[in-house]
C-alpha positions in Angstrom: 70.4 144.8 -63.5 70.4 142.8 -60.4 68.0 143.0 -57.8 68.7 142.9 -54.1 66.4 141.4 -51.3 66.6 143.3 -48.2 65.7 141.4 -45.2 64.6 141.9 -41.6 64.9 139.0 -39.1 62.4 138.4 -36.3 62.7 135.9 -33.6 60.5 134.8 -30.8 57.0 133.9 -30.2 55.6 136.9 -31.9 58.0 136.7 -34.9 55.3 135.8 -37.5 53.1 138.6 -36.7 55.9 141.1 -36.4 57.1 140.2 -39.8 53.6 140.3 -41.2 53.1 143.8 -39.7 56.6 145.0 -41.0 55.7 144.2 -44.6 52.9 146.6 -44.3 55.2 149.4 -43.5 57.5 148.2 -46.3 54.5 148.6 -48.7 53.6 152.0 -47.2 57.3 153.2 -47.8 57.3 152.1 -51.3 54.0 154.0 -52.0 55.3 157.1 -50.4 58.4 156.9 -52.5 56.6 156.0 -55.7 59.1 153.2 -56.1 58.5 151.2 -59.3 59.2 147.7 -57.9 56.5 146.6 -55.5 58.0 143.2 -54.3 57.7 142.7 -50.7 56.7 139.7 -48.4 57.3 137.8 -45.4 58.1 134.1 -44.6 57.5 132.2 -41.6 60.6 130.0 -41.3 59.7 128.2 -38.1 57.5 128.9 -35.0 60.1 131.2 -33.5 61.8 132.8 -36.6 60.2 134.9 -39.6 61.4 137.4 -42.0 60.1 140.4 -43.9 61.8 141.6 -47.2 61.7 144.0 -49.8 63.3 143.9 -53.2 65.0 146.8 -54.9 67.3 147.4 -57.9 70.9 147.1 -57.1 71.5 150.8 -58.1 69.0 151.9 -55.4 70.2 149.5 -52.6 72.3 152.0 -50.7 69.4 154.5 -50.5 67.0 152.0 -49.1 69.6 150.4 -46.9 70.3 153.7 -45.3 66.6 154.7 -45.0 65.3 151.4 -43.7 68.3 149.8 -42.1 67.7 146.0 -42.9 69.4 143.4 -41.0 70.9 141.9 -44.1 70.7 141.5 -47.9 71.2 139.0 -50.7 70.9 138.9 -54.4 67.3 138.2 -55.4 66.8 135.3 -57.7 63.3 134.9 -59.3 
């Protein structure tokens, strides 16, 4: 089954710290929901732009999308 990477975009001078902190909340959510996949992360794309992300199974994407309201998503390629 395909996996989907749900992405939150952060811009501005605090983007890196905000993305890093957002990942903590994503991990907490996964633990609370006892979700089997534990793929999260954050990436600093430049000094003013960073992302946080969470990977879910495609079948679960709608549930996570509605609960967490990511900015966008894409197919996750390992």
